[in-house]
N, C-alpha and C positions, 0 to 999 in steps of 0.2 A: 680863691683861698682863703681870704679875710672872712676871720670869725667861724672857722671850722677847725677842725681837729687834725686835716691835711697840712696846716702849718706847721705842727709839732714834727710830722713826718718827714715834710721837706726841711727842715731844721736838723733832722737826723741825717739825713742824705748828706747837708752839705757838711756835716761832723767827719762822716765818712770820707768823703773826699779831702777834707783837711789831713786827716790823719794817714791816707795814703801818703800823702805829698810828704809827709813830715817822716813817716815810715823809712821812704825810698831815699829821703837827704840823710837820715843816720843810718842807714845802712840794717835796717831791721827784716831780713827777709823772710822769716816765717810770717808775720804781722803782716807786710806788704803784698804778700801773696794772697793771704786772706782776704783783706781788703779790697784787690783787685779783684778778685774771684767774685765780689760782693758788686762790684763797680761794673762787672761785663755781664752781670743781670738786671740792672739798672731798670733796662727800660718795661722788661716784663713787670718789675716789681713796682714800678711808677703807674703803668696803667691797672695792677691789680689794686694798690692804695688809694691812688686818685680817682678809680672808678665812678663814684657819683659825683664828685666834681667835673669829670669829662661829661658823663651824660647832658649835666646843666648845660653846660657849655655849647653841646652839640644842639640842645633842645632851642638855646637862643640863637644858634645860627639858621637852621631849619625854618625858624618864625620869623627870619629877617624878610625885607619887604623882595629884597634881590634875589635870594633863594626863591621866594614864591614866584618871580616871575618867570619859572621852568616849570612849576607844577600847577598841573589845571586839574580843577576838581568840577564833575559833574554832580554835586551832591545836594544841589539845589532843587534838582528835578527829581528828587525823593524826599523832600521835606515834607510837602505836603499831605503824603499817605504816612509820615513816621507820626505827624503833628494828629491824624485822626484817630490812628491808632492810640495814641498816648490819652488821648482825649477819653476813648472809650474803655481804655485798662483802668484810667484814673477813677473814672466815674463806677468801675463796678471793683475797685480796690485789688486788680490783678498786679503782684510784682511784674517789676519789666527793669532790665538792662540792656540799653542799645548803645554799642561802640561805634563811634565814626573814626576811623584811621586818617590822620591827616598824610604828614610827609614821612611820618616814620614806620619802617615794616612791624606788622604785628602777627607774623608768620607762627610764633612759638604758641600765640594765644589760641590762634585759629586750629593749629593742630591738637587743641585739646578739646574741639568739639565735634560736632557732625557736620560734614560738608552739606551746604545746600545751592550754593549756586543759583540762585531765582532771583527775579524780579522782585523789588520791593514794591508791596502793597499793603492796604493796611489790614486785607483778610489774612494774609501771610502771617502777619506779626502776631495778630491775635490768636489765630491759632496755636503757632508756636507756643506763647505765653499762658496759652489756657490750662487751667493747673491739671487737667485729666492728660494734657500732650507730655509725651516722656522727655520732650525737648525742653520743658519750659523753666525748668533748673539749671540756671546758668544765662550766660550772655548770647548775644546775637550779634554777630560783626557785619556792619553795612561798608562796603566799599563802592562807592560811588552811587549807581543805582542797583546792585545785587547784594542781597543778602547770601554773604559767604559762607558762615556758617553759624551754628545756633549749639547752645548747650555748653558754651566756652568757658571756661575757668579762669579766672580773674585773679591776681597777685592781691592779698589782703594788705591794706595798709595797717601800721602799727598804731594806731592811732585807735583809741577805742572811743574816744568824745571828741566832738569839734563844737567848738565855739560853746564849750560847757553841755553841749547835747549828747547823750549815748549815740553811738552809730549801731546801726544794723549792719547784717552781711552784706547785702547790698549795697549799701553806702561806702562801706570798707572796702570792697571791690572795686566799685567806681573808683573811690581816691585811689587804691591802691594802683590801679593800670595807668592812671593818669600821673602819677610820681615817676614813673619810668618811661612813659611814652609821651608823645602831645598828641595823642586820641583824646578826642572829647566825650563822657560817658552819660546818657541820658538815663534817669534812676525813676522810676515809678514805686514807692512805698506799697508794699500787700498789707501792712496795718492802718495807714490812713489816707492812702490813696493820693497822698502830696508828689507833687513831681521836683525833682532836681537834676541840677549838670554839675557833674564833676569835671574841671580841667585844671592842669597844671598843679596840681593837688590840690587846688581850692576846692570848695563846693559851695554852689548858691542853691538856697533851699526856697522850698514854699514858693516855687512860681506859679501864678496863676496862669490859667489855661491859655488867656486872651492876650499873656505876656509871653509866652512859649516862643511864639514863631519868631518873632525880634531878638529874645535872648538866644536861643539856638541859631539864628543865621548868625548874629556877631559871633558870637563863639567859633563856628565855623569859619567865617571869613579872618580870623584873626590870623 
């Protein structure tokens, strides 16, 4: 809660609780009834007001080593196909958004796109992001060895600049999803062909194709 607006909301809850005790002691029945009614819905109010902080806490928990002992991923088997596709897309300046879910469910994002349910291959990814493909505009979701869906819509971050540089729609979409989930998003710029990775609301830009295997593997292993 430190250094967040949630501190003020928590302080307000404390005041309400204190006032409810005082009103009961001095027998202010109407005021006490109002305060008790507010107290009865404190759990719902807590979830609504502290939703960003709760989400951050859950992200920390799901990224712990203890939690990952129970979660097995086969994503390593698909990395080579993704890297080969990314290299060609980058060289041809074809924009791409590839999402790798980790421990959190991204079903709402999947539901915005078109179901594919096909094995990950370089050819499939290049075909999807081809500018003449009806599926190219949006993100691809890869779960283990399967391309789950394409043309998925990602939530945009509120940021328009990152470290002094203007963000395009793809980069804002990649950042937006990683602000809300623990997914890793691989981004290929259509304008420059540069490769970036979004993770935990942070953006690693201008990744050389030679460095991409190590960077991507490290992100997915975190």
